[in-house]
C-alpha positions in Angstrom: -7.0 -30.4 -9.2 -6.6 -28.0 -12.0 -3.1 -25.8 -10.0 -4.0 -21.8 -11.0 -7.8 -22.5 -11.3 -9.1 -23.9 -8.2 -11.3 -23.5 -5.0 -9.4 -24.8 -2.5 -11.4 -25.6 1.9 -10.1 -23.7 4.5 -8.5 -26.0 6.9 -8.1 -23.9 9.8 -9.0 -20.7 11.2 -8.1 -18.3 13.5 -10.8 -18.2 16.5 -13.4 -15.7 17.3 -11.8 -15.0 20.9 -8.6 -13.9 19.3 -10.4 -11.7 16.8 -11.8 -10.0 19.5 -8.7 -9.5 21.8 -7.0 -8.1 18.8 -9.5 -5.6 17.7 -8.4 -3.9 21.2 -4.5 -3.3 19.7 -3.0 -1.4 17.4 -1.3 -2.3 14.3 1.9 -1.0 15.0 2.0 -2.9 18.7 1.3 -6.0 16.9 3.9 -5.2 14.4 6.4 -4.1 16.3 5.6 -7.4 18.5 6.6 -9.4 15.3 9.7 -7.7 14.9 8.8 -5.1 12.5 9.2 -8.0 9.9 5.6 -8.6 8.5 4.1 -6.0 6.4 1.8 -5.6 3.6 3.4 -2.4 2.0 2.8 1.0 2.7 1.3 1.8 -0.7 -1.9 -0.5 0.8 -4.1 2.7 2.3 -7.2 1.9 4.0 -9.7 3.3 1.8 -12.8 4.0 4.1 -13.3 6.1 6.5 -11.9 4.7 9.4 -11.9 1.9 12.0 -10.5 -1.5 12.8 -10.6 -4.4 10.8 -10.2 -8.1 12.6 -11.0 -11.3 11.4 -9.7 -14.6 9.8 -8.0 -14.4 6.4 -9.9 -15.9 3.1 -6.7 -15.5 0.1 -7.6 -15.2 -3.6 -5.0 -15.4 -6.0 -6.4 -13.1 -9.3 -4.7 -12.5 -12.2 -4.4 -8.7 -12.9 -7.2 -7.0 -13.7 -9.8 -9.9 -13.6 -12.1 -10.6 -10.4 -14.0 -13.3 -11.0 -12.7 -15.3 -8.2 -13.0 -12.4 -6.2 -16.4 -12.8 -6.6 -16.8 -15.9 -5.6 -15.0 -15.8 -2.1 -17.4 -13.3 -1.5 -19.9 -15.9 -2.1 -18.7 -18.5 -0.2 -17.0 -16.1 2.9 -18.6 -16.5 6.2 -19.8 -13.5 8.7 -16.5 -11.9 10.1 -14.4 -13.0 7.3 -11.5 -10.6 5.9 -10.9 -11.7 2.1 -7.2 -10.9 1.0 -6.3 -10.7 -2.8 -3.0 -10.8 -4.0 -3.9 -9.0 -8.0 -0.2 -8.3 -8.4 -0.3 -4.9 -7.1 -1.6 -3.9 -11.0 -3.8 -1.0 -10.8 -5.2 -0.8 -14.8 -8.4 -2.4 -13.1 -10.5 -2.0 -10.2 -11.4 -4.9 -8.7 -14.1 -4.1 -6.5 -16.5 -1.1 -6.4 -19.7 0.8 -4.4 -21.7 -3.0 -5.2 -19.5 -5.5 -4.1 -18.5 -3.5 -1.5 -22.5 -3.1 -0.4 -22.2 -7.2 -1.2 -20.1 -8.0 1.6 -21.8 -5.4 4.2 -24.8 -7.2 3.7 -23.1 -10.9 4.3 -21.8 -9.2 7.4 -17.6 -10.1 6.1 -15.3 -8.6 8.7 -12.8 -6.2 5.1 -11.4 -6.4 1.9 -7.8 -6.2 1.1 -6.9 -6.2 -2.2 -3.1 -5.4 -4.2 -4.7 -3.8 -6.9 -7.1 -0.8 -7.5 -10.7 0.0 -6.3 -13.2 2.3 -7.7 -16.2 4.4 -6.6 -14.2 5.4 -3.8 -15.7 8.5 -3.1 -18.6 5.9 -2.0 -16.0 3.8 -0.1 -14.2 6.5 1.4 -17.7 7.6 3.1 -18.2 4.3 4.5 -17.3 2.4 7.8 -16.8 -0.7 5.8 -13.4 -2.3 5.8 -11.4 -1.7 2.6 -7.7 -1.6 2.1 -6.4 -1.1 -1.7 -3.1 0.1 -3.5 -5.3 2.5 -5.7 -8.0 3.7 -7.4 -9.3 3.6 -11.3 -12.0 3.8 -13.1 -11.5 1.4 -15.4 -13.4 -2.1 -14.6 -11.9 -5.6 -14.1 -13.0 -8.3 -16.9 -14.6 -11.8 -15.0 -12.6 -14.4 -17.4 -10.5 -16.1 -14.7 -8.1 -18.1 -13.6 -7.4 -17.5 -10.1 -7.6 -19.4 -6.4 -9.3 -19.6 -3.3 -7.8 -20.5 0.1 -4.2 -21.0 -1.1 -1.1 -19.5 0.3 -0.4 -16.0 -1.3 2.4 -13.3 -0.9 1.8 -9.1 -0.5 4.5 -6.9 -0.8 6.3 -10.4 0.9 3.7 -11.1 3.8 2.6 -14.2 3.2 -0.9 -15.2 4.6 -2.5 -18.7 5.0 -6.3 -19.1 4.8 -7.3 -18.7 8.6 -4.5 -16.8 9.4 -5.7 -13.2 10.9 -5.9 -10.4 9.0 -5.5 -7.2 11.4 -6.1 -3.5 10.0 -6.1 0.2 11.6 -5.1 3.6 10.0 -1.8 2.5 10.2 -2.0 -0.2 7.2 -2.7 -3.7 8.0 -0.5 -7.0 9.1 -1.1 -10.6 9.2 -1.0 -12.6 12.3 0.3 -16.4 12.0 -2.8 -18.6 13.3 0.5 -20.8 14.8 1.9 -17.5 16.6 -1.3 -15.4 17.3 -1.7 -16.3 21.0 1.9 -15.6 22.0 1.7 -12.2 19.6 -1.3 -11.5 21.2 0.7 -11.3 25.0 3.4 -9.2 23.7 1.5 -6.8 21.6 -1.2 -6.3 24.6 1.9 -5.6 26.8 3.4 -2.9 24.6 0.5 -1.1 24.0 -0.1 -1.3 27.7 3.6 0.1 28.2 2.8 3.0 25.8 -0.4 3.7 27.1 1.9 4.1 30.7 4.6 6.3 28.9 1.5 9.0 27.7 0.4 9.2 31.0 4.1 9.4 32.2 4.9 12.5 30.0 1.6 14.2 30.1 3.0 14.3 34.3 6.4 15.1 33.1 7.8 11.7 34.4 9.2 10.2 31.5 12.6 9.4 31.2 15.1 10.1 28.6 18.2 9.6 30.2 18.6 6.3 27.8 19.4 8.7 25.0 22.4 9.9 25.6 23.4 6.7 27.0 22.7 5.1 23.5 25.0 7.5 22.1 27.5 7.1 24.2 27.9 3.8 23.9 28.1 4.1 20.2 30.8 6.3 20.6 29.0 10.4 19.5 31.0 12.9 20.0 30.0 15.9 20.9 32.1 19.2 19.9 
């Protein structure tokens, strides 16, 4: 096995029922339910017109500026999969453009996340296929390798294992580990329901704000 230039098999994968359930929960609520410790970084933004991204991860580790292994991931991905690419955050060369996005759409993938750059941004921005990236450049990629597919990767400190749940919306994206997905779904769903009730309370002037003064008092705030 050539470490650094290999394609591995995905040994586990989040279930389709969990993917569907997470689609109705905002990323912010999921993040809160993970103690606000997991994030792909604020620089990775949705480049598409909007909509939820949810699906199991196919991970790719690319040499900065090179998309050979990303092309292979597109070929082997299953419908609904989200391809997540660690390209080192390099913005010198774009790793995807409208042609690769069109191919991903044809193959019914769930989205693409790139810690790197894209091009053909106007076309991507006009579409609903989920694309998250760190930047835009017109300079195209090389196709020489090396790289790895379906290995653990990390994007801005957030570890992503092949088959983990990738969830994204207008606030960004987050990885939900398979081993904790069901528990996180319960807590995130409860958090979302509580916030929906809070919005109703605000609308009907029933929201309680006494906690603010109590917190200031406990923390020793002085009013002069």
